[in-house]
A tleap script that builds the chain and sets N, CA, C and O, in Angstrom:
source leaprc.protein.ff14SB
mol = sequence {
  NMET ARG LEU ILE ASP PRO LEU VAL THR GLY
  ALA ASP TRP LEU GLY LEU GLY GLY LEU THR
  VAL SER SER ALA LEU VAL ALA PRO ALA ILE
  VAL ALA ASN VAL GLN VAL VAL ALA ILE VAL
  VAL GLY HIE VAL CYS GLY VAL VAL VAL ALA
  HIE ASP ARG ALA VAL ARG LEU PHE PRO ARG
  ARG ALA ALA VAL LEU GLY GLN LEU PRO LEU
  LEU VAL LEU MET VAL ALA LEU THR CYS LEU
  GLY LEU PHE LEU LEU PHE TRP CGLY
}
set mol.1.N position { 45.163 47.609 -46.346 }
set mol.1.CA position { 44.185 48.056 -47.313 }
set mol.1.C position { 44.727 49.300 -48.012 }
set mol.1.O position { 45.319 50.173 -47.376 }
set mol.2.N position { 44.529 49.368 -49.264 }
set mol.2.CA position { 44.993 50.490 -50.061 }
set mol.2.C position { 43.964 51.610 -50.081 }
set mol.2.O position { 42.759 51.360 -50.057 }
set mol.3.N position { 44.444 52.838 -50.124 }
set mol.3.CA position { 43.579 54.008 -50.145 }
set mol.3.C position { 42.747 54.056 -51.418 }
set mol.3.O position { 41.566 54.401 -51.368 }
set mol.4.N position { 43.333 53.720 -52.544 }
set mol.4.CA position { 42.662 53.831 -53.834 }
set mol.4.C position { 41.719 52.657 -54.104 }
set mol.4.O position { 40.834 52.767 -54.953 }
set mol.5.N position { 41.891 51.538 -53.400 }
set mol.5.CA position { 41.115 50.327 -53.670 }
set mol.5.C position { 40.543 49.768 -52.367 }
set mol.5.O position { 41.014 48.738 -51.886 }
set mol.6.N position { 39.539 50.427 -51.790 }
set mol.6.CA position { 39.029 49.981 -50.497 }
set mol.6.C position { 38.323 48.628 -50.551 }
set mol.6.O position { 38.229 47.948 -49.529 }
set mol.7.N position { 37.828 48.224 -51.710 }
set mol.7.CA position { 37.154 46.938 -51.824 }
set mol.7.C position { 38.089 45.808 -52.223 }
set mol.7.O position { 37.659 44.664 -52.369 }
set mol.8.N position { 39.364 46.126 -52.398 }
set mol.8.CA position { 40.414 45.170 -52.739 }
set mol.8.C position { 40.020 44.353 -53.978 }
set mol.8.O position { 40.036 43.122 -53.965 }
set mol.9.N position { 39.671 45.068 -55.035 }
set mol.9.CA position { 39.319 44.414 -56.296 }
set mol.9.C position { 40.464 44.463 -57.287 }
set mol.9.O position { 40.366 43.873 -58.363 }
set mol.10.N position { 41.537 45.143 -56.960 }
set mol.10.CA position { 42.676 45.262 -57.856 }
set mol.10.C position { 42.594 46.476 -58.767 }
set mol.10.O position { 43.478 46.674 -59.600 }
set mol.11.N position { 41.563 47.288 -58.631 }
set mol.11.CA position { 41.398 48.467 -59.482 }
set mol.11.C position { 42.410 49.536 -59.091 }
set mol.11.O position { 42.649 49.774 -57.907 }
set mol.12.N position { 43.000 50.176 -60.092 }
set mol.12.CA position { 43.937 51.284 -59.871 }
set mol.12.C position { 43.736 52.302 -60.985 }
set mol.12.O position { 44.659 52.595 -61.744 }
set mol.13.N position { 42.538 52.832 -61.076 }
set mol.13.CA position { 42.152 53.714 -62.170 }
set mol.13.C position { 42.910 55.027 -62.182 }
set mol.13.O position { 43.120 55.605 -63.248 }
set mol.14.N position { 43.327 55.515 -61.013 }
set mol.14.CA position { 44.023 56.802 -60.943 }
set mol.14.C position { 45.538 56.646 -60.887 }
set mol.14.O position { 46.259 57.644 -60.875 }
set mol.15.N position { 46.024 55.428 -60.852 }
set mol.15.CA position { 47.458 55.202 -60.790 }
set mol.15.C position { 48.076 55.533 -59.447 }
set mol.15.O position { 49.264 55.843 -59.360 }
set mol.16.N position { 47.276 55.466 -58.411 }
set mol.16.CA position { 47.752 55.798 -57.066 }
set mol.16.C position { 47.806 54.562 -56.174 }
set mol.16.O position { 47.676 54.669 -54.954 }
set mol.17.N position { 47.992 53.417 -56.763 }
set mol.17.CA position { 47.974 52.160 -56.024 }
set mol.17.C position { 49.053 52.038 -54.968 }
set mol.17.O position { 48.906 51.229 -54.052 }
set mol.18.N position { 50.128 52.801 -55.053 }
set mol.18.CA position { 51.213 52.715 -54.083 }
set mol.18.C position { 50.945 53.476 -52.798 }
set mol.18.O position { 51.695 53.330 -51.833 }
set mol.19.N position { 49.893 54.285 -52.762 }
set mol.19.CA position { 49.586 55.065 -51.563 }
set mol.19.C position { 48.864 54.208 -50.535 }
set mol.19.O position { 48.031 53.371 -50.884 }
set mol.20.N position { 49.183 54.419 -49.289 }
set mol.20.CA position { 48.501 53.720 -48.202 }
set mol.20.C position { 47.987 54.744 -47.200 }
set mol.20.O position { 48.413 55.899 -47.201 }
set mol.21.N position { 47.081 54.314 -46.361 }
set mol.21.CA position { 46.528 55.191 -45.343 }
set mol.21.C position { 47.534 55.328 -44.207 }
set mol.21.O position { 48.067 54.337 -43.707 }
set mol.22.N position { 47.784 56.567 -43.810 }
set mol.22.CA position { 48.705 56.821 -42.708 }
set mol.22.C position { 47.917 57.333 -41.513 }
set mol.22.O position { 47.140 58.280 -41.637 }
set mol.23.N position { 48.109 56.727 -40.387 }
set mol.23.CA position { 47.418 57.175 -39.180 }
set mol.23.C position { 48.299 58.082 -38.325 }
set mol.23.O position { 47.982 58.327 -37.161 }
set mol.24.N position { 49.387 58.578 -38.878 }
set mol.24.CA position { 50.303 59.429 -38.116 }
set mol.24.C position { 49.650 60.747 -37.717 }
set mol.24.O position { 49.925 61.264 -36.634 }
set mol.25.N position { 48.794 61.298 -38.570 }
set mol.25.CA position { 48.163 62.583 -38.279 }
set mol.25.C position { 46.896 62.446 -37.441 }
set mol.25.O position { 46.359 63.445 -36.962 }
set mol.26.N position { 46.423 61.237 -37.263 }
set mol.26.CA position { 45.168 61.015 -36.552 }
set mol.26.C position { 45.451 60.251 -35.267 }
set mol.26.O position { 45.170 59.056 -35.163 }
set mol.27.N position { 45.997 60.940 -34.314 }
set mol.27.CA position { 46.267 60.329 -33.018 }
set mol.27.C position { 44.962 60.258 -32.213 }
set mol.27.O position { 44.091 61.109 -32.390 }
set mol.28.N position { 44.817 59.281 -31.354 }
set mol.28.CA position { 43.591 59.171 -30.556 }
set mol.28.C position { 43.283 60.425 -29.739 }
set mol.28.O position { 42.115 60.775 -29.573 }
set mol.29.N position { 44.298 61.097 -29.233 }
set mol.29.CA position { 44.080 62.314 -28.448 }
set mol.29.C position { 43.476 63.421 -29.310 }
set mol.29.O position { 42.618 64.173 -28.847 }
set mol.30.N position { 43.921 63.519 -30.558 }
set mol.30.CA position { 43.380 64.542 -31.457 }
set mol.30.C position { 41.918 64.244 -31.768 }
set mol.30.O position { 41.083 65.149 -31.767 }
set mol.31.N position { 41.610 62.987 -32.033 }
set mol.31.CA position { 40.223 62.599 -32.321 }
set mol.31.C position { 39.337 62.888 -31.113 }
set mol.31.O position { 38.239 63.419 -31.275 }
set mol.32.N position { 39.785 62.553 -29.921 }
set mol.32.CA position { 39.005 62.804 -28.705 }
set mol.32.C position { 38.792 64.299 -28.494 }
set mol.32.O position { 37.696 64.720 -28.124 }
set mol.33.N position { 39.817 65.096 -28.724 }
set mol.33.CA position { 39.684 66.542 -28.557 }
set mol.33.C position { 38.698 67.129 -29.557 }
set mol.33.O position { 37.891 67.986 -29.197 }
set mol.34.N position { 38.752 66.686 -30.794 }
set mol.34.CA position { 37.814 67.174 -31.810 }
set mol.34.C position { 36.385 66.784 -31.434 }
set mol.34.O position { 35.464 67.584 -31.598 }
set mol.35.N position { 36.192 65.580 -30.938 }
set mol.35.CA position { 34.854 65.141 -30.544 }
set mol.35.C position { 34.329 65.949 -29.359 }
set mol.35.O position { 33.159 66.330 -29.345 }
set mol.36.N position { 35.171 66.213 -28.373 }
set mol.36.CA position { 34.753 67.010 -27.218 }
set mol.36.C position { 34.361 68.412 -27.660 }
set mol.36.O position { 33.320 68.930 -27.254 }
set mol.37.N position { 35.193 69.023 -28.491 }
set mol.37.CA position { 34.896 70.375 -28.970 }
set mol.37.C position { 33.597 70.377 -29.775 }
set mol.37.O position { 32.786 71.292 -29.632 }
set mol.38.N position { 33.392 69.367 -30.619 }
set mol.38.CA position { 32.177 69.295 -31.430 }
set mol.38.C position { 30.929 69.166 -30.555 }
set mol.38.O position { 29.916 69.815 -30.818 }
set mol.39.N position { 31.000 68.337 -29.524 }
set mol.39.CA position { 29.852 68.164 -28.627 }
set mol.39.C position { 29.538 69.460 -27.897 }
set mol.39.O position { 28.390 69.904 -27.884 }
set mol.40.N position { 30.541 70.065 -27.295 }
set mol.40.CA position { 30.320 71.269 -26.495 }
set mol.40.C position { 29.884 72.436 -27.374 }
set mol.40.O position { 28.915 73.120 -27.042 }
set mol.41.N position { 30.569 72.676 -28.477 }
set mol.41.CA position { 30.226 73.799 -29.351 }
set mol.41.C position { 28.842 73.588 -29.970 }
set mol.41.O position { 28.065 74.536 -30.081 }
set mol.42.N position { 28.531 72.363 -30.371 }
set mol.42.CA position { 27.218 72.085 -30.936 }
set mol.42.C position { 26.096 72.354 -29.955 }
set mol.42.O position { 25.076 72.934 -30.325 }
set mol.43.N position { 26.269 71.946 -28.718 }
set mol.43.CA position { 25.229 72.168 -27.723 }
set mol.43.C position { 25.128 73.639 -27.337 }
set mol.43.O position { 24.023 74.145 -27.143 }
set mol.44.N position { 26.235 74.321 -27.224 }
set mol.44.CA position { 26.194 75.762 -26.918 }
set mol.44.C position { 25.522 76.522 -28.065 }
set mol.44.O position { 24.704 77.408 -27.818 }
set mol.45.N position { 25.851 76.190 -29.294 }
set mol.45.CA position { 25.211 76.852 -30.445 }
set mol.45.C position { 23.713 76.573 -30.464 }
set mol.45.O position { 22.925 77.464 -30.780 }
set mol.46.N position { 23.312 75.361 -30.133 }
set mol.46.CA position { 21.891 75.032 -30.075 }
set mol.46.C position { 21.148 75.857 -29.048 }
set mol.46.O position { 20.043 76.331 -29.314 }
set mol.47.N position { 21.737 76.037 -27.879 }
set mol.47.CA position { 21.109 76.838 -26.829 }
set mol.47.C position { 21.052 78.304 -27.248 }
set mol.47.O position { 20.033 78.962 -27.037 }
set mol.48.N position { 22.111 78.821 -27.829 }
set mol.48.CA position { 22.141 80.233 -28.244 }
set mol.48.C position { 21.100 80.500 -29.328 }
set mol.48.O position { 20.380 81.497 -29.265 }
set mol.49.N position { 21.017 79.617 -30.321 }
set mol.49.CA position { 20.048 79.806 -31.403 }
set mol.49.C position { 18.620 79.700 -30.872 }
set mol.49.O position { 17.760 80.497 -31.247 }
set mol.50.N position { 18.361 78.723 -30.003 }
set mol.50.CA position { 17.018 78.577 -29.432 }
set mol.50.C position { 16.650 79.786 -28.590 }
set mol.50.O position { 15.506 80.239 -28.629 }
set mol.51.N position { 17.598 80.316 -27.830 }
set mol.51.CA position { 17.333 81.497 -27.012 }
set mol.51.C position { 17.059 82.718 -27.890 }
set mol.51.O position { 16.145 83.495 -27.615 }
set mol.52.N position { 17.847 82.878 -28.935 }
set mol.52.CA position { 17.651 84.006 -29.844 }
set mol.52.C position { 16.256 83.944 -30.478 }
set mol.52.O position { 15.566 84.958 -30.595 }
set mol.53.N position { 15.863 82.749 -30.877 }
set mol.53.CA position { 14.532 82.585 -31.483 }
set mol.53.C position { 13.430 82.852 -30.466 }
set mol.53.O position { 12.422 83.475 -30.797 }
set mol.54.N position { 13.608 82.390 -29.237 }
set mol.54.CA position { 12.597 82.611 -28.196 }
set mol.54.C position { 12.457 84.089 -27.867 }
set mol.54.O position { 11.344 84.568 -27.646 }
set mol.55.N position { 13.575 84.825 -27.829 }
set mol.55.CA position { 13.528 86.255 -27.522 }
set mol.55.C position { 12.787 87.014 -28.626 }
set mol.55.O position { 12.112 88.006 -28.355 }
set mol.56.N position { 12.916 86.543 -29.870 }
set mol.56.CA position { 12.200 87.203 -30.966 }
set mol.56.C position { 10.697 86.921 -30.917 }
set mol.56.O position { 9.895 87.765 -31.317 }
set mol.57.N position { 10.314 85.743 -30.431 }
set mol.57.CA position { 8.901 85.360 -30.456 }
set mol.57.C position { 8.123 85.776 -29.210 }
set mol.57.O position { 6.927 86.057 -29.294 }
set mol.58.N position { 8.785 85.818 -28.064 }
set mol.58.CA position { 8.099 86.056 -26.802 }
set mol.58.C position { 8.695 87.265 -26.098 }
set mol.58.O position { 9.791 87.710 -26.438 }
set mol.59.N position { 7.961 87.805 -25.101 }
set mol.59.CA position { 8.564 88.863 -24.266 }
set mol.59.C position { 9.815 88.323 -23.567 }
set mol.59.O position { 9.921 87.125 -23.308 }
set mol.60.N position { 10.742 89.204 -23.271 }
set mol.60.CA position { 12.048 88.781 -22.762 }
set mol.60.C position { 11.938 87.909 -21.507 }
set mol.60.O position { 12.611 86.884 -21.406 }
set mol.61.N position { 11.102 88.306 -20.562 }
set mol.61.CA position { 10.997 87.542 -19.313 }
set mol.61.C position { 10.478 86.124 -19.587 }
set mol.61.O position { 11.009 85.149 -19.054 }
set mol.62.N position { 9.459 86.022 -20.404 }
set mol.62.CA position { 8.905 84.704 -20.726 }
set mol.62.C position { 9.919 83.865 -21.501 }
set mol.62.O position { 10.007 82.652 -21.307 }
set mol.63.N position { 10.678 84.510 -22.372 }
set mol.63.CA position { 11.681 83.778 -23.152 }
set mol.63.C position { 12.774 83.214 -22.261 }
set mol.63.O position { 13.188 82.065 -22.420 }
set mol.64.N position { 13.236 84.024 -21.330 }
set mol.64.CA position { 14.313 83.575 -20.437 }
set mol.64.C position { 13.816 82.462 -19.522 }
set mol.64.O position { 14.505 81.459 -19.337 }
set mol.65.N position { 12.627 82.629 -18.948 }
set mol.65.CA position { 12.089 81.579 -18.065 }
set mol.65.C position { 11.781 80.307 -18.850 }
set mol.65.O position { 11.941 79.205 -18.325 }
set mol.66.N position { 11.349 80.445 -20.081 }
set mol.66.CA position { 11.056 79.281 -20.897 }
set mol.66.C position { 12.301 78.535 -21.338 }
set mol.66.O position { 12.229 77.357 -21.686 }
set mol.67.N position { 13.431 79.204 -21.327 }
set mol.67.CA position { 14.679 78.581 -21.761 }
set mol.67.C position { 15.385 77.810 -20.651 }
set mol.67.O position { 16.308 77.045 -20.933 }
set mol.68.N position { 14.982 77.990 -19.415 }
set mol.68.CA position { 15.643 77.278 -18.314 }
set mol.68.C position { 15.548 75.754 -18.449 }
set mol.68.O position { 16.553 75.076 -18.237 }
set mol.69.N position { 14.371 75.177 -18.795 }
set mol.69.CA position { 14.350 73.725 -19.001 }
set mol.69.C position { 15.263 73.287 -20.143 }
set mol.69.O position { 15.903 72.239 -20.057 }
set mol.70.N position { 15.328 74.084 -21.213 }
set mol.70.CA position { 16.226 73.761 -22.323 }
set mol.70.C position { 17.677 73.798 -21.869 }
set mol.70.O position { 18.473 72.939 -22.249 }
set mol.71.N position { 18.016 74.782 -21.064 }
set mol.71.CA position { 19.389 74.880 -20.565 }
set mol.71.C position { 19.756 73.656 -19.735 }
set mol.71.O position { 20.840 73.095 -19.895 }
set mol.72.N position { 18.858 73.246 -18.854 }
set mol.72.CA position { 19.109 72.066 -18.023 }
set mol.72.C position { 19.238 70.814 -18.903 }
set mol.72.O position { 20.125 69.987 -18.691 }
set mol.73.N position { 18.346 70.689 -19.889 }
set mol.73.CA position { 18.400 69.543 -20.797 }
set mol.73.C position { 19.702 69.514 -21.587 }
set mol.73.O position { 20.309 68.453 -21.730 }
set mol.74.N position { 20.136 70.647 -22.095 }
set mol.74.CA position { 21.356 70.677 -22.905 }
set mol.74.C position { 22.598 70.408 -22.050 }
set mol.74.O position { 23.541 69.774 -22.524 }
set mol.75.N position { 22.614 70.872 -20.819 }
set mol.75.CA position { 23.735 70.546 -19.929 }
set mol.75.C position { 23.757 69.044 -19.668 }
set mol.75.O position { 24.819 68.422 -19.671 }
set mol.76.N position { 22.569 68.463 -19.439 }
set mol.76.CA position { 22.500 67.017 -19.215 }
set mol.76.C position { 22.935 66.245 -20.460 }
set mol.76.O position { 23.664 65.258 -20.351 }
set mol.77.N position { 22.495 66.684 -21.642 }
set mol.77.CA position { 22.891 66.012 -22.875 }
set mol.77.C position { 24.391 66.154 -23.140 }
set mol.77.O position { 25.030 65.227 -23.638 }
set mol.78.N position { 24.940 67.306 -22.808 }
set mol.78.CA position { 26.383 67.492 -22.971 }
set mol.78.C position { 27.146 66.541 -22.050 }
set mol.78.O position { 28.104 65.896 -22.476 }
set mol.79.N position { 26.726 66.457 -20.805 }
set mol.79.CA position { 27.379 65.538 -19.865 }
set mol.79.C position { 27.224 64.097 -20.324 }
set mol.79.O position { 28.172 63.316 -20.246 }
set mol.80.N position { 26.027 63.734 -20.804 }
set mol.80.CA position { 25.804 62.379 -21.298 }
set mol.80.C position { 26.668 62.084 -22.520 }
set mol.80.O position { 27.246 61.003 -22.634 }
set mol.81.N position { 26.753 63.050 -23.432 }
set mol.81.CA position { 27.587 62.858 -24.614 }
set mol.81.C position { 29.058 62.677 -24.265 }
set mol.81.O position { 29.736 61.817 -24.826 }
set mol.82.N position { 29.543 63.488 -23.340 }
set mol.82.CA position { 30.951 63.348 -22.926 }
set mol.82.C position { 31.174 62.042 -22.172 }
set mol.82.O position { 32.212 61.400 -22.327 }
set mol.83.N position { 30.197 61.651 -21.354 }
set mol.83.CA position { 30.302 60.368 -20.651 }
set mol.83.C position { 30.392 59.211 -21.657 }
set mol.83.O position { 31.250 58.337 -21.533 }
set mol.84.N position { 29.503 59.218 -22.646 }
set mol.84.CA position { 29.516 58.159 -23.646 }
set mol.84.C position { 30.800 58.174 -24.477 }
set mol.84.O position { 31.311 57.123 -24.864 }
set mol.85.N position { 31.307 59.355 -24.741 }
set mol.85.CA position { 32.544 59.477 -25.505 }
set mol.85.C position { 33.720 58.841 -24.772 }
set mol.85.O position { 34.503 58.097 -25.362 }
set mol.86.N position { 33.835 59.140 -23.486 }
set mol.86.CA position { 34.992 58.647 -22.742 }
set mol.86.C position { 34.773 57.272 -22.138 }
set mol.86.O position { 35.746 56.595 -21.805 }
set mol.87.N position { 33.526 56.834 -21.983 }
set mol.87.CA position { 33.255 55.518 -21.428 }
set mol.87.C position { 33.415 54.431 -22.476 }
set mol.87.O position { 33.865 53.327 -22.171 }
set mol.88.N position { 33.039 54.750 -23.730 }
set mol.88.CA position { 33.029 53.739 -24.781 }
set mol.88.C position { 34.304 53.523 -25.413 }
set mol.88.O position { 34.414 52.693 -26.315 }
savepdb mol mol.pdb
quit
């Protein structure tokens, strides 16, 4: 399949018909590493933002105790996400 003509209609409007997709830069290990980092960083950022918001809205003790279920849930979701990533 050509990069410029994904529907294979013969169109070459930009004159780049000779280019093809190269998978040399996209090794499976790189894709897996990017996905792992995205899952972990996304979940950590979610917990940090939720904690920051809770500390602003509630007294510190109540905010910290209220965040424990969220922390457990996010750890479980992170483990589930990594399991699904490597199992599938």
